[in-house]
N, C-alpha and C positions, 0 to 999 in steps of 0.2 A: 231647187229653185231659189234664186236670189230675190230678196226683198229689199226695199229701201231701208237703210239704217234709220233708226229714230233720229229726228232732227236734233242737233246739239243746241239746246237753248241755254246752256251754261254761260255765265259771264266769266271768261277765262282771265280777266284782268288781274285776278288775285296772284297770277304767276309773276307779277312784277314785285310782289312783296315776300314771296317765299318759294322754296324749291318745290317743284311739282312732285307730289307723292306718287303719281302714276308712272312717270318716266324718269324721274331723278334730275331733270334739267333744271338749272338754276339761272334765271335770266340776270340775276344781280352779279354773277361771278365775272364775266368778261369785262375788261376795261373798254372804253370807247374805241381805242386803237385796235382792239381784238375783234370788234364786231364785223368788219368786212372780211377778215381772214376766216372767222367762224362761219360766215355765210358761204364762202368758197368751200370750206371743209364740209359743211352740210350738203352742198351741191355735189361734191365728189362722192360722199357717202351714199347719197340717193342714186346717183348714176351707177355706182358699184352694186348697190342693192338690186337695182333693176336688171343689171347684167347677170347677177348671180342667181336670180330666180328662174327656175325652169317652167314655172306655172304662174305667170304674172296675172292672169285673169281669174285665178282660183281664190275664192273667198274662204277665210278660215271658218266662217260661220255664215249662214244665209244673210244675216242682217249686219255683217261687218264688211267694210270695203276690202277689195283685193289690193295687192301691191300696186297694180296698174291704176286703180281708181285713186289710191292715195297719192301716187306719183302725179297724176293729172291735177289733183287738188293742190299739191305743193307747187307744181309748175304755174298754175293760175294764181296762187297766192303770191309767189315771187313777182309775177308780172304786175299784179294789182298793187303790191307794196311799193314797187319802183315808182309807179304813177303817183301814189299817195305821198311818198317822201318828197318827190319833186314838187308837188303842189304845196306841201308845207313849207318848202324852201322858197317858193316863188310867190305865194299868196299869204295874206294875213288871215290866220285862223280858218282855213277852208273846212267846210262840212262835207263829209263823205256819205254818199248814199250807202244804204245797207247792201252788203253782198251776201246773198243766200247761197252758201256753199252746197247745200243739198239740191237746190234748184239748178245750180250750175252743173252739178254731176249728171242730173237728168237731161237738161237741155243740150249738153255737149256729149251725152252718151259716153261717159268716161270708160265704161266697161268694154266698149267695142273699138276703142282707139288702138292704133298700131304701137305696141310697146317700144319698138326701136325709135320711132318718130317721137314719141313722148319723151324718151330718154334724151334725145337731142334737144328738144324744146326745153326740158327741165334744166339741162346744162346751160343752155343759152339764157333763160330767164334768171337762173340762179347767179350766173356770172354778171348779168346786167344789174341785178339788185346789189351784188357785192360792190360793183363799181359805183353805183349811186351812193351806197353807204360810205365807201372810201372817199368820196368827193364832198362829203358834208363838211363845210367850213367849221373850224373850231367854235366860232361864235354863233353857230346856227342850231346847235343841238337842242336848244330850249324853245325853238319855234314850235307853234302849236297847230293842232288840227282836231276836229271833232268827228267822232264816229256818228253814224246815223242815229244811234240811240242816245247820243249826248255825251258818251264817254270822251273825256278830254285826254289827249296825248301830246307829249312833246315828240320831236323827231327821235330823241334818244329812247323814250319809253315805248314809242311805237316800234322801233327796230327791235328792241329787246322782246317786247310782246310778240311780235311777228316771228322771231327766230324760235320761240318755244314751239310753234306749230309744226314746222318740218322736223324739229328734233323729236317731238312727241310722236309724230306719225312714223318716224324712222324706227322708234322703239316698237310701235304697233306692228311694223312689217318685219323687223329683224329680231325682236325680243331683247335687244341689247339696251340696258339702261345707261343713263348718263352719270350715275354716281358710283 
């Protein structure tokens, strides 16, 4: 029987200051010009990971998401990130509502979605986010936005912070670290 994973209440903004000890991803490493290609690379890796799994709905443990559930999460994260970066570029200091990833997984029933369709959506949202990142004007990387809990981000720190999530969850799914 699958149970809902414990809600992740950690403040992951620390990944902006150091390499993640769990997955090995270092948000500080890529240059700005590498952020869009990194997004594209992460998208390709996710699509490949979903193609290569014979059992996308199988959880490694009852309270750990399946590859399909992680893929749905990453798909939704890319879509949300595109909207938020566009808002930061078009508004002064927008404040973002909290996004409860655990509630989204339940409300959208991640575990019962069609893996092939999720793969297509993930590819689409990942490429869209890469295009948004590629289009950030050089003088706009410092524009700001506030997360619902008050955490302040620039466009650059938000993109770096965001990219850790699909990288980290790719490690969860494939076991391959980034270091």
